[in-house]
N, C-alpha and C positions, 0 to 999 in steps of 0.2 A: 529594399531589404527583403532577404529570403528568396531571391530568384533561384538560387542554387541548392535551396533546402532540400528538396526531394532528390536531386542528384547527389548531394552531400550524404544522404544516408545509404546511398547505393555505389559510392565510390570510395575506395580505401584512402585514407588519410595520406596525404602526400603523392597521391596518383593523379590530382587534378591540378589546375592552375591555381595561383594564388588569388587571382581575381574571382574565381569561382568560390574558393574557401571563404573569402570574405562575404560574398554574396549569400552564402549559405546561412549567414547568422539570421536568426528569427528572434527579434526583440519582443518579449511579452509585455503587457501593459494590464496588470491586474485591475486597475480602476476602470479601463474601458471594458474589460471582460465583465467586471461586476455590473456595470450600467447595461450591458447588453443582456445579462442574465435577468435583471430586474423587469426588462421589457418582456422578455420571454416568459416570466413567471407571471406578470400581469396577463399575459394572453391565455396561458393555459389555465388560470385560475377562473376564466370566463366559462369553463365547461364547454358545452356545446356551442357557445357563441365565439369560441376561440377563432380569432381571424387567421391564425397560421394554419394553412393547409398541408404544408410540408416545409420541414427545416433540415438544412445539410451543413455541417461545419466545413469550414475551408482549411483543408491540410495540404497534402502533398499534391503538388500541381497547381494548387491555387484555385482561382476562377476557372480556369480551363478544364478542371475536373469537377468541380462543385456544381457550376452551372449546368452542364451537360447532364451530369448524372440526376440533378434534380428535375429538369425537364423530362428526362427519360422515364421517370416514374409514371408521367402521365400519359406515356406512349403517344406524345405528340412532338411538335417542333417548337422553335423558339427564335426570336429576333432580338438581339441584344445591341444597345448603344454603348459602344466601347468608351465614348467620351463621358457617359453618365456615371462611370465607376469612379468614385471618390480618389483622388490623387493629389498630394501636396508637392509632387515633384513633376514640373511641367516637361522636363526633358526625357521622361520615360517613353521608351518605344512601345508600339502596340504589343509586342511580345513580352515586354516587361510588365506592362499592365494586366495583360491576360493571364500571365502564368506566375507571377510573383506570389510568394506564400506568407505575406503579411499576416500577422496573428489577430485574434479577437474579431474574427469576421464570420458571418453566417450568410448562406443563400436561403431566402424564404419564398415560398409561393404564396400569395396573398390575393383574394378576390379583388378585382379592380374597384369594386363598390365599398371595399372595406379599408382601403389604402389610407384615407383621411382619417379614419379611427386609429390605424396603426401609427400614422404619423404623430397624433396627439400623444400616444403612449412614449414615442421616442422623443419627443420635445420635453415632456414632463421630466424624463430621466437624463436629458442631455446626452442622448445616445445618437451619434451619427447614423444616417441611413440613406439610402438612395433608391430610386426606382430605375433599375437598368434595362428592363425590356419587358417582353410580354410572350405569352404562350401562343403559338399559332396552330393552324390545324393540320399542317403537313408534318413531315418527319424530318425537316430540314433545319441545321443550326446555322443561323446567319449572324455574324458579328460585324456590324457596320462601324466604320471609322468615320465621323463626320469632318475630323481635322483634314484627312488625305482623301476623302471622298472615294473610299475603296471599302472593299470586304475582305479582312484579313482571314476571316473563316467563314466558308460557304460550303457545306458538306452534309451528307444524310448522317444523322445519328447512328443508324445501323453500322455505317463505315467507322466512325469514331469510337463507338462503344461495343462493337461487335466482338465476338469471340477470336482471339488471336490464334494463329495456328500452334498445335501443341509441339513444345520443345523437347527435343530428344538430347539427353546428355549422357555421355560415356564416362563414368566415374569408376574409381577403384578405391577400395579400402586400403588403408596402410596399417601396419602393425603398431601398437601402442608403445610409448617410450616408457617401458615399466623397469623398476629396479626391484631388488629383494628386501625392501625396507620392512621390518617386522616389529620394530621398537624394542627388540631384545638388547639388553645391555645399557639402556639409557637410564639416567637418574631420574626417578619418579618426580621427586620434588621439584628439580630443576625444569622438567617437562611441564609440571603444572603451572609454574610461574611464567614459562615462555608462552603457554597457551592463553593465559589470561592477558597477556599484554598484546596478543595478536588483534590487530583492528577488527577483524572478522567476528572474533568473541567479544573483545573488550567493550566496556562501558561506552554508550553513545551518546551521553549527556550532552557533549558539545554540540552534537547536531540537532537534537531535539528541543533544547532550550532556546534556540534562536527563533522558534516560531510559537505563536500563540495557540495553545491547544484546547482553548475554550470557546473560540468564535463558533457562533450558532447556537450554543447552549443545549446541543443535543448529542453531546460525546458522553457516552456511558463508561467506555473503557478506552483509555489511551496508553501510551508506551509505559507510564510510570505506575508502579505497583507498591501499595501500602503506606504506612505511616512515614517511611523514609523515602519514598518515591524513588524507587530503583527502576530502571528501564529494562524490564526483563518480561514485559507482557507479551504472550503468544499471539494475542489477537486484539483487533479493533473492533469496537461495537458502538454503534450509534442507535438512538431511540427513534422511533417512527414519527412521533409528535412530541408536544410538550405535556400531555397528560397520560399517554399510555405506557405500558411497560414492554411492548413488543419493539422489535428493532431489527437491525441489520448487522451481520458480522463480516469482517474482512480480514484475510491472511495472505501471507505470501509464502513461497517456497523457491529455493534456487540451490542447486548443486553442481555448479559449472566445473569445479576442479576435476570432478568425476570423469568428465568428458574426455580427459586426456587418456583415460583407459578404457572407457565403455561409455560411448555416447548415449545409447538408448537407457542405460543404467541411471545416467545422470538425470534424464527426462523423467523417469519413473520415480526417482528420490525426490525430484523437485515437486512433483504432483503430490507424493506422499507427505512431504514435509508441509506443504500447504494444508493438507488435511489434517495431520496430527496437530498443527498449530489452531485451526478453527474448531477443532473438537473441544476446545476450552469453552466455547459459547454453547448456549441452550439451542441447539439445532434439533430439529424433530427427526431427520433422516438423511442419510448420506446423499440420496438422489436429489434433495433440495439444493445441493451446493452446485454452483456454476462457476466455471473457470475461465480466466482470460490468459491466453498464452502469448507471451513476447518472446518471438525467436530471433536469435542473432548468431551469425556464422561468417566466416569468411569464404564465401562462395568463389570458387574458381581456384582456391588453393588445393594443392594435392591432399586427397582423403577427406576434405572438409565437406564437400557435397554428398560424398557417400554417407558420412556421419549424420548429416542433416536429414538425409532421406530415411535413414534407418530410425533416427529418434521420432520423426513425425509420424512414421508408420506405427512404432511401437506405442506411443501415446495415443494418436488419433484412432487406430484401427484395433488396437489390443486392449491396453492397460485401462483407458478411461471406460470403454465399453464394458469391460469385465467389473468395474466399480459402479456402473450405472450413473455416470457423470458426463454431463455435456461440456463442450468447449464452444460457446456460441460467438465469441469474439477474440481477437487477437490481432498482432501486428508483427512486423519483421524488419530487422536491419541486417542486410546481408554482405556488409563491407567491413567486417570486424577485424581489420588489419591496418597497419601503418607502415610507410616505408620512408626512410631517409638516407641522407649521405653524411658519411663521417670521415673526413679527411680524404676524400675521393673514393671511399669505398661504400658501396650500396648495402644498406641494412635493412632488414624488414622484421616485424613482430606481428604475429598471427595469434588471434584469441580462439580458444577451442568453442565448439558448438555450446550455445549458452540457451537454456529454457527458464525464463522467469515466469512463474505462475502466480497469478493472483486469484483467490477464492473468495467467493461471495454467497451468503445465504441468509435467509429470514431468520430471525430469533424469537423464540417463544416468550421468553422473559429474560430481559437484560440483566436483572437483578442476580440471576443464577450463573452469570459468567464466572468461571475459575480462573484463578491466578496463581504464579508460583510462590506466593507468600506462604512460607510455614507458619503454622500457629502454634505457639507455645502457651496460649492462654486458654487452651482446652484441656479435657481430661487426657488421660493416657492415649498416645496416638502412635500409628506404625507408618513407616514408608514402604510402599510396594512398588516393586519395579516391574514394568511390563515389556517383556522382550519380544518384539514383532519380528524378529530376525531368525527365529528358531535356533538360537545359540551361535549363530555365525558372528565372527568378530573380525571382518576384513578391515584393513587400514588403508587401502589404497585410496589416494587423493584426499586423505583426511588433513585437518588442521595439524595433527601431531607430525605427520610426515613433512608438511610444508615448514614448520618451525625449525626442523632439522635439515632442511634443503633437499628433501627426497620426495618420492612419488608413490613408492609402493607398486604392488604388481596385481591387485585384485580389489575392485571397487564394491562398495556396498551395493545392495539392489534390493527391489521388493518383488521376489519371484512369486509370491503368493497373495495376490490382491484380496484373496478371500479373508485372510487374516486381518487386513486393514478393515474390511467391511465388518467383521466380527468386532473388532475393538471399537469401532464407531457405535455399534449397536449396544455393546456392553456399557460405554459411556453415557449413551442416552439414558439408559435404564438407571444408572448410578446417580445421574444428575437429577432425574425426576424424584429420587428419594432423598436428594440432599446429602449423599453420604460422603462425597469428596470434599476435603478441607482445602487441598492445593493440589495443583496440577502443572507440570512442566514436561515438554516433550524432549526427547534426546536428538540432539542435532549437532551442530559444531562444537567440537572439543569433547564429544562423548558423554557418557555417564557422569564423569567428574564434574564437568561444567554444569550439566543439569542439577546436580546437587548443590554444587557452590553457588549457583544463581538463586536456587530457592532458599538457601541460607542467608544470602545477602538481603533478599527481600524481606526475610522474617527477622533479620537482625539477631540470629541465633545459630547455634552448631548443629552439627548432625553426628550420630554415631552409627556407622554402617559397616556390615560385613557382607560381602558378595561372594556367591559361589562361582568360582571361575578358574581358569588356568594361567595363561601368561598374564602378568599384571598389566603391562601397558596395553595390551589389546583389550582387556577387560575394561579398563578405566577410560580409554581413549577412542575405542571404535565408534563410529557415526552411523551404525546400523538404526533402524526405526526402532522407537520404543518410547516410553515415557515413565514418569514416576508419579505416583499418587500419595497423599497423605490422608489417611483415614482414621477414625477412632478405633482404638484397639477393640472396643466392643463390637464394632462393625465388620471386622476383619473377615471372619467366616461367610458373612453375608456377601461381602464383596468377592470372596473366592468362589462363592456358589454362582454368582452371576457370570463371572468370567468362564467358569466350567460349563454353564449352561449355554454359552455362545462358542464353545469348543476351544477355549483359551487356558485350560488348566495349566499346561507346561509353561505357558508364557509369563505366569504370575510368580513373583518371587517376593517374599517379606525380607527386606534388607536391613532394617533398622529402625531408628527413631530420631526425632528432632530433640535438641537439648538446648537448656539455658546456659550451658557452659562457654558458649561462644568459641568453640573449636570444632574443626571440620576433621573428624577421625574416620579414615576409611580402612578397612582390612580386606584382604583377599584370603578366603578360606582361614579365616581367625587370624591371620598374621598381619600386623598393622604395617601399611604401605605408605600411608600419609597422615600427618598429624600436624596441622597448622591453626593458627588462630584465624577465625573468620574475618577479623579486622585487617590482618595482614593481607590474606588472599584478595579481599575487596580492595584494599589500597592497590595492590598490582593491577587488579582488573580495571580500576578508574584512572590509572596513571596515564595511559594513551590519551584518554579524553582530556585530562588536566593539561597535558603538554600541548595539545592542539589548541585548547582554549586559551591558554597562556600566550600563545603566538598571536591569536586573533584579538582577544579582549584585554582588559587590565589585568596584567600578570598577577598583582597583589589580590584583586577579587577572585581570580582563578585558584590561587592558592588557599584561600579562605574556604571556598566552596569545596575544593578537594579535601582539605583537613576536616571540615565539618560532616562531609559525606561518609568519612571513615572513622567517625568518633563513636566509640563503643558506648560511651554514656549518654548519647543523644536519645531523647524519648521518643522522637519522631512528631509527626503532626497528630494533634489530639484536640479534643473540644469538650468542655464540660458545660452543657446547656443549663441555663437557669429558667427555661420556659419549655412548654410543650409545642413543639413545631407543628403538630397535628391541630392544634386549637385555632379557630377562626377568629383572630383578634379584630377583624373589620366588621363582625356582625353588629355589634352594639352601635357602631357609628354611621353605617350605610344603611338606608332603608331598602327593603326587599324591592327588588325590581329597578332600582335607580342606580345608574352606574355613571359618575362624573366623566365626562370626556376629557381625555388628555392627549395632546399632540405629542407623538413620537417623530422628532425632527429627522430629516435625513438630507444630506449633502454629499459632496465628493469625500470619499474616504471612510464614511461611516459604514460599519459592517457589524453592528451588535443591535440593530434595531428590532429584528424578529424575537429575540429572547427577551428584550426589553418589553415589548408589547405583550408577550406571555406572561411575564412578571406582573405587569400591571392589571392584566385581566384577572389573574389569580387574586390579586389584591383588592378585586372589587371595582376596578376602574373600566372605562371604555376606552382603549387605545385607539387612536386614529393615525393612520400613516400620513404624514404631512412632508413633502418634498419642499425645499426651499423655493423650487419654481412655482408652486402652488401658492405661495405667500406673495411671490413677485407679480404673479398673473392674476391674483385676487381670486383665485378658486377656493381659497381658504383664508380665513383672518384668525389673528391670535385671539380675539375676542369671542370667537366660537368655542373656546375651550378654558378650563379652570386652570390649566397649567400646561407646561412644555417640558419635555425631556431631550436632552442633547446627548446622544451615545457616543461612545468612543470609536475609533476606528484606526485606519492605518497611520502610522507615525508621520509619514511624509505628506499625508493629504488630510490631516485631521482639521478641517477648515472650521468646524464648530468649536474646537478647543476644548472639548469634553476630556480629552487625555493629556492635556498640559499641566 
């Protein structure tokens, strides 16, 4: 399994043999991954006594890459026993054993005198391991095959891992396939509903609800927002531990369609989108953000190599340095094309250059994370629009163009990274003063979708008047920007802060949230859209409903769809009859005494850490007890006053806690 995995990411679909395509399948095993992670966690938790000196994941190239790179870190050599590598398939050739990309494997370097200790940890977790070789004093890599009594690999590491000769490629830029789409003459109401049903913009509940969003107990902000659990969050936030309020924020950005017109602009906008998303979290400064870049392109296709080079240079050498942001990690897939034959006619589809950006940053206080949920339970409030495009309203590569089968001629871009830096600094100051009630960036679908999603999250309406020119371009352009909700009494202070950071002309007061449940938008005081929030949200959720109805019970999908657009739904709420801050255990537990409780673990269990944290907070002394501990009599049930069986994966819940 996985012999062609690395090749498959570098060969266009349809360009390789059928056998290689099948061999490229990499089958994940989350249970085995969890066991391996438990062993790794047990090791690093030893601190200076950690037996692992080096760890390397097994990815592209399999062990043929992981083992040599691990050995090379020590600037020495290695001797490997090929037949010591675990394999359940006796017919695998030496090439297949050495190069396959089977998942959930790591290469570790452990001192010889610590192997027995490491083995005990693996046995406790039922995690397979094998000692496959040793470090040698020379710089030679030797792989010995005892079955055939030969050496499939015997070569200096400098030859294997040395720098390859620099490649020279002669590439040419091609003109973009532009058209003159401007949105003129379209029906604004029809355009709004088309956009809300576009999968790029539409409700993603069908994807989100198939996973457990609570595992680990450290998720402070997931996709769902507000009492009505609407999936419109800009950022994901986790806490650092079970007692602190610090944490980490993660966001994403991608603007691939723009590459059809301007590849470097698509890269800049992807980075900028990740930043306007992560701006919702309480981050100290922009330079704290780190990026991971996933590059995808159809190398070898006319024009694509030139676009890739131009985009990498624009991001790596110009845009990110101007923002004082680093890109320490990334990956690439350079075969984004597929070929097939239809009735004897050769056909081919090529994807444009794509940059998928993931942004990460430490968070000072997870409780200050902003969401798009409009608040109508506050005093008078205002909606402020921040235009970071200096008034530009380009529609090229937009969702509006897509739903009309067009492309446009000029793509949005971020020509002034200084504006983005100033915006981030202003947001930091406003968050510190807790002035902002709601926040949502402008992206897919433009300002209309930004306002609509904020209304969906707040189960309310909006009354908005925008200064603009062309209606479609004003409502649906996807230039950089954001909408803030602030108290009316704080508006002048907010304007002063934006002016302080040189953004006076970027800020516009556009209206108010209302309890009327209508989304009413005017351009230069002329109403251009007036719809009920419920009907707009029903269109937005329809795509998710139809996909869910195909996958799940159609009647249940229909019930959920109807409930999600019910205007009378009060949403999630709680009326506590007690004070959660009160320590109710104090009268019952003597100071300094904590009854020992076993937190049982077995295959499939994945909620043990948060259970232990809850027990500790309640006054108990939780103890991690694997079932192998009981079987080996390293622990006894009589050592504890009680035991807790936690839930886990549905297919592997062997303790039955979730049944």
